[in-house]
C-alpha positions as CSV (number, residue, x, y, z in Angstrom):
1,M,-8.2,24.9,0.7
2,T,-11.1,23.6,-1.0
3,T,-13.7,21.4,0.8
4,I,-13.8,18.0,-1.3
5,L,-16.3,16.2,0.8
6,Q,-19.0,17.7,3.1
7,A,-21.3,15.4,5.0
8,Q,-24.2,17.0,7.0
9,N,-26.2,15.0,9.5
10,V,-25.9,11.8,7.6
11,T,-28.1,8.9,9.3
12,K,-28.3,5.4,8.1
13,T,-31.0,3.1,9.3
14,F,-31.4,-0.6,8.4
15,G,-34.7,-2.6,8.5
16,A,-38.4,-1.7,8.8
17,K,-40.2,0.3,11.4
18,G,-40.3,-1.5,14.6
19,N,-37.3,-3.8,13.7
20,S,-34.8,-1.2,12.6
21,Y,-30.9,-0.7,13.5
22,T,-29.4,2.9,13.2
23,A,-25.8,2.1,11.8
24,L,-25.0,6.1,11.7
25,Q,-26.5,9.0,13.5
26,N,-26.1,12.5,12.5
27,I,-22.6,12.2,11.2
28,S,-21.3,15.6,10.0
29,L,-17.8,16.0,8.9
30,S,-15.7,17.7,6.0
31,I,-12.5,16.8,4.2
32,E,-10.4,19.4,2.4
33,T,-8.2,19.1,-0.6
34,G,-4.9,17.2,0.1
35,E,-6.1,15.9,3.3
36,Y,-5.1,12.1,4.3
37,V,-8.0,11.1,6.7
38,G,-8.3,7.8,8.6
39,I,-11.6,6.5,10.0
40,M,-11.4,4.1,12.8
41,G,-13.7,2.6,15.6
42,P,-14.5,-0.8,17.2
43,S,-16.3,-3.5,15.5
44,G,-19.9,-2.5,14.4
45,A,-19.1,1.2,14.9
46,G,-20.5,2.0,11.3
47,K,-16.9,2.6,9.5
48,S,-17.8,0.4,6.5
49,T,-21.4,1.8,6.4
50,L,-19.9,5.3,6.2
51,L,-17.4,4.5,3.4
52,N,-20.1,2.8,1.4
53,I,-22.2,5.8,1.5
54,F,-19.4,8.1,0.6
55,S,-18.3,5.8,-2.2
56,T,-22.1,5.9,-3.6
57,I,-22.4,2.0,-3.1
58,D,-25.1,2.8,-0.5
59,T,-27.4,5.9,0.2
60,P,-28.1,7.6,3.5
61,T,-31.7,7.3,5.2
62,S,-31.3,11.1,5.6
63,G,-28.8,13.9,5.4
64,E,-26.6,15.7,2.7
65,I,-23.5,14.7,1.2
66,T,-21.4,16.8,-1.5
67,I,-18.2,15.7,-3.0
68,D,-16.4,18.0,-5.2
69,N,-19.3,20.5,-5.1
70,Q,-21.7,17.8,-6.4
71,N,-24.8,16.7,-4.4
72,I,-24.4,12.7,-4.5
73,V,-27.6,12.1,-2.5
74,N,-29.9,13.3,-5.4
75,M,-28.0,11.8,-8.1
76,N,-29.9,8.7,-10.3
77,E,-27.9,5.5,-11.3
78,E,-26.5,6.8,-14.3
79,Q,-25.2,10.0,-12.7
80,L,-23.8,7.9,-10.0
81,S,-22.1,5.7,-12.5
82,D,-20.4,8.6,-14.2
83,F,-19.5,10.3,-11.0
84,R,-17.8,7.1,-9.7
85,R,-15.6,6.9,-12.9
86,N,-14.7,10.6,-13.0
87,K,-14.5,11.6,-9.4
88,L,-13.6,8.7,-7.0
89,G,-10.8,6.2,-6.8
90,F,-11.2,2.9,-5.1
91,I,-8.7,0.8,-3.1
92,F,-10.2,-2.4,-1.9
93,Q,-8.7,-5.1,0.5
94,D,-8.9,-7.8,-2.2
95,Y,-7.5,-5.9,-5.1
96,N,-10.1,-6.5,-7.7
97,L,-7.6,-6.8,-10.5
98,L,-8.5,-8.7,-13.8
99,D,-6.4,-11.9,-14.3
100,T,-6.7,-11.7,-18.1
101,L,-5.1,-8.3,-18.2
102,T,-1.5,-7.4,-17.6
103,V,-0.8,-4.9,-14.6
104,K,-0.1,-2.2,-17.2
105,E,-3.6,-3.0,-18.8
106,N,-5.3,-3.0,-15.5
107,I,-3.8,0.3,-14.5
108,L,-4.7,2.2,-17.8
109,L,-8.4,0.5,-17.9
110,P,-10.1,3.7,-16.3
111,L,-8.0,5.9,-18.8
112,A,-9.0,3.8,-21.7
113,L,-12.7,3.8,-20.6
114,S,-12.6,7.5,-20.5
115,R,-11.1,7.7,-23.8
116,V,-7.9,9.6,-22.6
117,P,-5.2,10.0,-25.7
118,A,-2.8,7.2,-25.8
119,A,0.2,9.3,-25.3
120,E,-1.3,10.7,-22.2
121,I,-2.1,7.3,-20.9
122,E,1.4,6.0,-21.4
123,Q,2.8,8.9,-19.5
124,R,0.3,8.9,-16.8
125,V,1.0,4.8,-16.2
126,E,4.8,5.5,-16.1
127,D,4.4,8.3,-13.5
128,I,2.0,6.3,-11.3
129,A,4.1,3.1,-11.6
130,D,7.3,5.1,-10.5
131,T,5.4,6.4,-7.5
132,F,4.5,2.9,-6.3
133,G,7.8,1.1,-7.4
134,I,6.0,-1.2,-9.8
135,R,7.6,-0.3,-13.1
136,E,9.3,-3.6,-13.4
137,I,6.2,-5.6,-13.2
138,L,4.1,-3.6,-15.7
139,D,4.1,-6.6,-18.2
140,K,3.3,-9.4,-15.7
141,Y,-0.2,-10.6,-15.0
142,P,-1.7,-10.4,-11.5
143,Y,-1.3,-14.2,-10.8
144,H,2.7,-13.9,-11.2
145,I,3.0,-11.2,-8.8
146,S,3.0,-11.1,-4.9
147,G,0.0,-9.7,-2.7
148,G,1.9,-6.5,-2.1
149,Q,2.5,-5.8,-5.7
150,K,-1.0,-6.5,-6.4
151,Q,-2.2,-4.0,-3.9
152,R,0.2,-1.3,-5.3
153,A,-1.1,-2.1,-8.8
154,A,-4.6,-1.7,-7.6
155,A,-3.7,1.5,-5.9
156,S,-2.1,2.7,-9.2
157,R,-5.3,2.0,-11.0
158,A,-7.4,3.9,-8.5
159,I,-5.1,7.0,-8.7
160,V,-4.2,7.1,-12.4
161,S,-7.4,8.9,-13.5
162,K,-6.5,11.6,-10.8
163,P,-9.8,11.6,-9.0
164,S,-11.0,14.1,-6.6
165,L,-11.0,11.7,-3.6
166,I,-9.5,8.3,-3.1
167,L,-11.5,6.0,-0.8
168,A,-9.3,3.1,0.6
169,D,-11.3,0.2,2.5
170,E,-8.6,-1.7,4.7
171,P,-6.1,-1.3,2.1
172,T,-3.3,-3.3,4.1
173,G,-5.8,-5.9,5.7
174,A,-4.4,-8.7,3.4
175,L,-0.8,-7.8,3.3
176,D,2.2,-8.9,5.4
177,S,3.9,-6.2,7.5
178,K,6.5,-5.4,4.9
179,S,4.1,-5.0,2.0
180,A,1.8,-2.9,4.2
181,A,4.5,-0.4,4.9
182,G,5.6,-0.3,1.3
183,L,1.9,0.7,0.3
184,L,1.6,3.0,3.0
185,E,4.7,5.0,2.2
186,S,3.6,5.2,-1.1
187,L,0.2,6.6,-0.5
188,S,1.8,9.2,2.0
189,K,4.1,10.1,-0.8
190,L,1.4,10.5,-3.3
191,N,-0.5,12.7,-0.7
192,Q,2.5,14.9,0.2
193,H,3.7,15.3,-3.3
194,N,0.4,15.2,-5.5
195,Q,-1.9,16.6,-2.9
196,A,-4.1,13.5,-3.6
197,T,-7.0,13.5,-1.0
198,I,-7.3,10.2,0.8
199,L,-10.1,8.8,3.1
200,M,-9.0,5.4,4.4
201,V,-11.1,3.1,6.8
202,T,-8.7,1.1,8.8
203,H,-8.7,-1.1,12.0
204,D,-4.9,-0.9,12.2
205,A,-3.2,2.0,14.2
206,Y,-0.1,1.5,12.6
207,A,-1.7,2.3,9.2
208,A,-3.6,5.2,10.6
209,S,-0.5,6.6,11.9
210,Y,0.4,7.6,8.4
211,C,-2.8,9.6,8.0
212,K,-2.8,13.4,9.0
213,R,-6.0,13.3,10.8
214,V,-8.0,10.4,12.3
215,I,-11.7,10.4,12.9
216,F,-13.1,7.9,15.4
217,I,-16.6,6.7,15.4
218,N,-18.5,4.6,18.1
219,D,-22.0,3.3,18.0
220,G,-22.7,5.2,14.8
221,Q,-21.5,8.6,16.1
222,L,-18.5,10.8,15.9
223,F,-16.4,9.9,19.2
224,Q,-13.0,11.8,18.8
225,E,-10.6,13.4,16.2
226,L,-6.9,13.4,16.2
227,H,-4.8,15.7,14.1
228,K,-1.1,14.8,13.7
229,E,0.2,18.3,12.9
230,D,4.1,18.5,13.9
231,M,4.2,15.2,15.8
232,T,6.2,12.2,14.6
233,R,4.4,9.3,13.4
234,Q,5.6,7.2,16.3
235,V,3.9,9.7,18.7
236,F,0.8,9.9,16.7
237,F,0.5,6.0,16.7
238,G,0.8,6.1,20.4
239,Q,-2.3,8.6,20.5
240,I,-4.2,6.6,18.3
241,L,-3.6,3.5,20.5
242,E,-4.7,5.6,23.6
243,V,-8.0,6.5,21.8
244,L,-8.7,2.7,20.8
245,A,-8.0,1.8,24.2
246,K,-10.8,4.2,25.4
247,L,-13.1,2.7,22.7
248,G,-12.3,-0.9,24.0
249,G,-10.9,-1.8,20.5
250,G,-7.4,-3.1,20.3
251,H,-4.7,-2.6,17.6
252,H,-6.1,-5.7,15.5
253,D,-9.8,-5.2,16.2
254,A,-12.1,-6.4,13.4
255,V,-13.9,-4.3,11.2
């Protein structure tokens, strides 16, 4: 397998000398092609900071990060902008859909910006709409559909350009249990059938149980790692809860 993400000794400190706070300390990890990895930890553990750094929204104070064999730490703003568009897919808790565009137009937007041929755009949108079960709402506007449908549309937009790495930030946080399960099943299907590489930050053990591997961080440092391997999702869910209990964070701990 190919390594998609490699982080070496990533540290992030906020504030000036004498009045600083270290959010991440010497984080080293790697993610291979086709992995579905969850990041968990108590409130203030550094989960969101780590995701922001991997997504190039923020920069580390020190350390090295390569994604798809490109060092993102040394890139300038223009290079980062191109890198985000071509290599990364983002799924946010609040959807970030454009109300003035139909669901279909929202999904195809990244392809249009990258000047993908029209026939290929049509095929890719149809394929991803089938994966996420939203073909019947493609011509509707975001304000006419449910929260679960919005999140599946947002996920489709993130994935339609076939990014090297999909970054999901609490993707089920605003969804009811049925909608959350539908989104998680679709992401799992995408991971299994298309070898999509997904990194998901979540506070929810149920969501994390869909991952193949879960990395726990605490006080800005790696704490423990769980691998699903051959166990059922229910058994994996139980193991995740046990680690969260050790960390002092429950099933619905805040981010």
